[in-house]
C-alpha positions as CSV (number, residue, x, y, z in Angstrom):
1,M,0.0,0.0,0.0
2,P,1.4,3.5,-0.8
3,R,2.5,5.5,2.2
4,L,2.6,9.2,2.9
5,Q,4.7,11.0,5.5
6,I,2.6,13.5,7.4
7,G,4.6,15.3,10.1
8,L,6.0,12.7,12.5
9,W,3.5,10.1,11.4
10,E,3.7,7.7,8.5
11,T,0.1,6.8,7.6
12,S,-2.1,5.3,4.9
13,V,-3.0,7.6,2.0
14,A,-6.5,6.1,1.9
15,N,-7.2,6.5,5.6
16,P,-5.2,8.9,7.7
17,A,-6.2,7.1,10.8
18,A,-5.8,3.5,9.6
19,S,-2.5,2.9,11.3
20,F,-3.8,3.4,14.8
21,Q,-7.2,1.9,13.9
22,K,-5.4,-1.4,13.0
23,G,-3.3,-1.4,16.1
24,L,-0.1,-0.2,14.4
25,L,0.5,2.6,16.8
26,Q,4.1,2.6,18.0
27,R,5.2,3.6,21.5
28,D,6.5,7.1,22.0
29,E,5.0,8.3,18.7
30,T,3.2,11.6,18.5
31,R,0.7,12.1,15.7
32,I,-1.7,14.9,14.7
33,V,-4.5,14.4,12.1
34,Q,-6.4,17.1,10.3
35,G,-10.1,16.7,10.3
36,D,-13.3,16.8,12.4
37,A,-12.9,15.1,15.8
38,F,-16.4,13.7,15.5
39,D,-15.3,11.7,12.5
40,L,-11.7,10.8,13.5
41,I,-12.6,9.5,16.9
42,N,-14.4,6.6,15.3
43,Q,-11.1,5.5,13.7
44,L,-9.5,4.6,17.0
45,A,-9.4,1.1,18.3
46,A,-11.8,0.4,21.2
47,R,-10.4,0.8,24.7
48,S,-7.1,2.1,23.4
49,V,-6.7,5.5,25.1
50,D,-5.5,6.1,28.7
51,L,-6.3,9.8,28.9
52,I,-8.3,12.3,26.9
53,I,-7.2,15.8,27.7
54,T,-8.5,18.8,25.8
55,S,-9.8,22.3,25.6
56,P,-12.6,22.5,23.0
57,P,-13.6,25.7,21.3
58,Y,-15.6,27.8,23.8
59,W,-19.1,28.9,22.8
60,G,-19.7,32.1,20.9
61,L,-16.2,33.6,20.9
62,R,-14.2,33.0,17.6
63,T,-14.2,31.0,14.4
64,Y,-10.4,30.5,14.2
65,K,-10.7,31.5,10.6
66,E,-12.9,28.5,9.7
67,R,-16.1,28.9,7.7
68,H,-19.5,28.8,9.4
69,N,-23.1,28.9,8.1
70,W,-24.6,32.0,9.9
71,D,-28.1,31.0,8.6
72,I,-28.1,27.6,10.2
73,L,-30.8,28.3,12.7
74,T,-33.1,29.4,9.9
75,E,-32.3,26.2,8.0
76,W,-33.0,24.1,11.1
77,K,-36.4,25.7,11.7
78,R,-37.3,25.0,8.1
79,S,-36.2,21.4,8.2
80,R,-38.9,18.8,7.9
81,D,-36.9,16.0,9.5
82,K,-36.1,17.4,12.9
83,P,-35.6,14.5,15.3
84,T,-35.3,16.7,18.4
85,S,-35.4,20.3,19.4
86,I,-31.6,20.3,19.1
87,P,-30.0,19.0,15.9
88,P,-27.5,16.2,16.2
89,Y,-23.9,17.2,15.4
90,R,-24.0,15.4,12.1
91,W,-26.9,17.4,10.8
92,Y,-25.3,20.6,12.1
93,S,-21.9,19.9,10.5
94,D,-23.4,18.8,7.2
95,H,-25.2,22.1,7.0
96,G,-22.1,24.2,7.6
97,G,-22.1,24.5,11.4
98,L,-18.9,25.0,13.3
99,L,-18.4,23.7,16.8
100,G,-18.6,26.6,19.2
101,M,-20.6,28.7,16.8
102,E,-24.0,27.1,17.6
103,P,-26.8,29.7,17.7
104,F,-27.7,28.7,21.3
105,P,-25.5,27.6,24.2
106,E,-27.9,24.6,24.6
107,W,-26.9,23.3,21.2
108,Y,-23.2,23.7,22.1
109,V,-23.6,21.7,25.3
110,A,-25.5,19.0,23.5
111,H,-22.9,18.6,20.8
112,M,-20.0,18.5,23.4
113,V,-21.7,15.8,25.4
114,E,-22.5,13.9,22.2
115,F,-18.9,13.9,21.3
116,F,-17.6,12.7,24.6
117,D,-20.3,10.0,24.7
118,S,-18.9,8.7,21.4
119,A,-15.4,8.9,22.7
120,R,-16.3,6.8,25.7
121,R,-15.8,3.5,23.9
122,Y,-12.3,4.4,22.9
123,L,-11.2,5.2,26.5
124,K,-9.9,2.4,28.7
125,A,-12.0,1.4,31.7
126,T,-9.2,2.8,33.8
127,G,-8.9,5.9,31.7
128,S,-9.6,9.6,32.6
129,L,-11.1,12.5,30.7
130,W,-10.0,16.1,31.5
131,V,-12.0,18.9,29.8
132,N,-11.0,22.6,30.1
133,L,-13.9,25.0,29.6
134,G,-14.3,28.7,30.1
135,D,-17.6,30.6,30.5
136,T,-19.3,33.2,28.3
137,Y,-21.5,36.3,29.0
138,F,-24.7,36.6,26.9
139,A,-25.3,39.5,24.6
140,R,-28.2,39.8,22.2
141,W,-25.7,41.0,19.6
142,A,-22.7,38.9,20.0
143,S,-19.2,39.8,18.7
144,I,-17.6,36.8,17.0
145,R,-13.9,37.1,16.1
146,D,-11.9,34.9,13.8
147,R,-8.9,35.3,16.0
148,G,-7.5,37.5,18.8
149,R,-8.7,38.0,22.4
150,Q,-12.4,38.8,22.8
151,G,-13.0,42.5,23.1
152,L,-9.3,43.4,22.4
153,G,-7.5,44.5,19.3
154,N,-8.8,45.3,15.9
155,N,-9.3,41.8,14.5
156,P,-12.2,41.3,12.1
157,R,-15.4,40.3,13.7
158,E,-18.9,39.1,12.9
159,R,-21.9,40.5,14.6
160,R,-24.8,38.0,15.0
161,R,-28.1,38.2,16.8
162,V,-28.6,35.5,19.4
163,P,-32.2,35.0,20.4
164,M,-33.0,35.8,24.1
165,G,-35.1,33.5,26.2
166,G,-35.0,31.6,29.5
167,F,-31.5,31.9,31.0
168,R,-30.3,33.7,27.8
169,Q,-30.6,37.3,29.1
170,E,-28.4,40.4,28.5
171,K,-25.3,40.5,30.7
172,Q,-26.0,37.0,32.0
173,L,-23.1,34.7,32.9
174,L,-24.3,31.6,31.1
175,L,-22.6,28.9,33.4
176,I,-21.8,26.8,30.3
177,P,-19.1,24.8,32.1
178,S,-21.6,23.8,34.8
179,R,-24.3,23.0,32.3
180,F,-21.9,20.8,30.5
181,A,-20.7,19.0,33.6
182,I,-24.2,18.3,34.9
183,E,-25.3,16.9,31.5
184,M,-22.2,14.7,31.5
185,Q,-23.2,13.4,35.0
186,E,-26.6,12.6,33.5
187,R,-24.9,10.5,30.9
188,R,-23.3,8.3,33.5
189,W,-19.9,10.0,33.7
190,I,-18.4,10.4,37.2
191,L,-17.1,13.9,38.0
192,R,-14.1,13.5,40.3
193,N,-12.9,17.1,40.3
194,D,-13.9,20.5,39.2
195,L,-10.4,22.0,39.2
196,I,-10.4,25.8,39.1
197,W,-7.7,27.4,37.0
198,Y,-7.1,30.9,38.5
199,K,-5.4,33.2,35.9
200,P,-3.8,36.1,37.8
201,N,-2.6,37.9,34.6
202,V,-5.9,38.2,32.7
203,P,-6.0,41.5,30.7
204,P,-8.2,44.3,32.0
205,R,-11.7,44.6,30.7
206,P,-13.8,47.7,29.9
207,E,-16.8,46.7,32.0
208,K,-17.3,48.7,35.2
209,D,-20.3,46.8,36.7
210,R,-18.8,43.4,37.3
211,L,-15.6,41.7,38.4
212,K,-13.1,40.3,36.0
213,L,-13.6,36.7,34.9
214,S,-10.3,35.3,35.9
215,H,-10.8,31.6,36.2
216,E,-11.7,28.6,34.1
217,H,-12.9,25.1,34.9
218,F,-10.9,21.9,34.3
219,F,-13.2,18.9,34.8
220,H,-11.9,15.4,35.6
221,F,-14.3,12.7,34.6
222,V,-14.0,8.9,34.8
223,Q,-16.4,6.2,33.6
224,R,-19.2,4.8,35.8
225,P,-18.8,1.0,36.1
226,T,-21.7,-1.3,35.7
227,Q,-21.4,-2.2,39.3
228,G,-19.3,-1.0,42.3
229,R,-17.2,2.1,42.5
230,A,-15.2,3.6,39.8
231,K,-11.6,2.5,39.6
232,Y,-9.1,4.2,37.3
233,Y,-5.4,5.1,37.0
234,Y,-4.4,8.1,39.2
235,D,-1.1,9.1,40.8
236,R,-1.8,12.0,43.0
237,S,1.9,12.5,43.8
238,Q,2.2,13.9,40.3
239,A,-0.3,16.7,41.0
240,E,0.8,20.2,42.2
241,T,2.2,20.6,45.7
242,G,-0.7,20.3,48.1
243,A,-3.0,18.5,45.6
244,N,-5.6,21.3,45.8
245,D,-8.4,21.8,43.4
246,V,-7.5,25.4,42.7
247,V,-4.4,26.0,40.6
248,T,-2.8,29.4,39.9
249,C,-1.3,29.6,36.5
250,N,-0.6,32.5,34.2
251,V,-2.2,32.7,30.8
252,R,0.4,32.0,28.1
253,A,0.8,34.2,25.1
254,G,-1.0,32.9,22.0
255,Q,0.8,30.8,19.4
256,D,0.3,30.8,15.7
257,D,-2.9,32.8,15.9
258,H,-4.3,30.4,18.5
259,T,-5.3,32.4,21.6
260,A,-6.2,29.5,23.8
261,T,-2.9,27.6,24.0
262,F,-2.6,25.3,27.0
263,P,-0.1,26.5,29.6
264,E,2.4,23.6,30.2
265,A,2.3,24.2,34.0
266,L,-1.5,23.6,33.9
267,I,-1.6,20.4,31.8
268,T,1.7,18.6,32.9
269,P,0.3,17.5,36.3
270,R,-2.9,16.3,34.6
271,I,-1.0,14.2,32.1
272,L,1.4,12.8,34.7
273,S,-1.2,12.0,37.3
274,S,-3.8,10.6,34.9
275,S,-1.9,8.5,32.5
276,P,0.9,5.9,32.9
277,V,4.3,6.1,31.3
278,G,3.9,4.5,27.9
279,G,0.2,5.2,27.9
280,V,-1.9,6.8,25.1
281,V,-3.0,10.4,25.4
282,L,-5.5,11.9,23.1
283,D,-6.3,15.6,22.5
284,P,-9.3,15.7,20.1
285,F,-9.2,19.5,19.8
286,A,-5.4,19.8,19.7
287,G,-4.9,23.3,18.5
288,T,-1.2,23.9,18.1
289,G,-0.3,20.7,19.9
290,R,0.8,21.8,23.3
291,A,-0.7,18.8,25.1
292,L,0.7,16.4,22.6
293,A,4.2,17.8,23.0
294,V,4.1,17.6,26.8
295,A,2.7,14.0,26.7
296,S,5.4,12.9,24.3
297,R,8.2,14.6,26.3
298,F,7.1,12.5,29.3
299,G,7.1,9.2,27.5
300,R,3.4,8.9,26.5
301,T,2.1,8.1,23.0
302,A,0.2,11.2,21.9
303,I,-2.6,11.5,19.3
304,G,-4.2,14.8,18.2
305,F,-7.1,15.8,16.0
306,E,-7.5,19.4,14.7
307,L,-9.8,20.9,12.2
308,S,-7.7,24.0,11.3
309,S,-5.0,23.3,8.7
310,D,-3.0,26.3,10.0
311,F,-3.0,24.9,13.5
312,V,-2.0,21.4,12.2
313,R,1.0,22.9,10.5
314,A,2.0,24.8,13.6
315,A,1.5,21.7,15.7
316,R,3.7,19.6,13.4
317,K,6.5,22.2,13.7
318,Q,6.2,22.3,17.5
319,L,6.2,18.5,17.7
320,A,9.2,18.3,15.4
321,R,11.1,20.7,17.7
322,A,10.1,18.7,20.7
323,S,11.5,15.5,19.1
324,D,14.9,17.0,18.4
């Protein structure tokens, strides 16, 4: 079969994920594949991953220069084959929807839970899932940027009208991380920790009627067994000194137009505590590959999925440097 060299990964031309699907994954390799994580996750071998650690796109902030159908809500309302009040991700994607750009936060939460439900079968019974999410304030006219920090700089932006209703009210902190975590619990995930990432160096904001939003959530989930209590790999000695559920870590400068790059100081203890040496670490929304580089440096096999071709190129450069 013809072969193609992609970054640090030799893979099948016909199927970029075929080598790890067929069990050809080699120890200490680091691989990143371009494509939609919802598709690529199904190419993995069942029960092959020790740790999923990721920071998905947050709701309603930026497109990362990807295309999105801004009329998708109208199309959904006109659809005659609506199975539920919220379209499944496949319908949403097939009609030009971009993860994080859902017209309602409820859609976003549903799609995120749908993804991790599908990822469950590829996670070992002893595996862990760490998900980093930040919150969003509601505005009837939202400002969507393709890059850059929200509310800062002169980067191009899209104005879109977001319908109000229920908890969607002007100036409302939407509690999206909490809504996601509760829905995950409803889907039989066990939430072990809600780690609070305190960011002491967040930039100033123009608002004068509220405090700065200077923290994000990092949820640790494990799988609920059919009987008994959950048992999973965990080495607490590799966590931060004191093993507390509040961690202070400065925001790192963006990299290659990605403004949500994982700080190494934040993710290294998660990787070391929640995956064994030689284990497999997956970041399905890999960005510029920071989690993959850290996992590889500490002797884990790392796999990443990323939709943006720009970020994939940047990740491959970073991984190449890390392997030198």
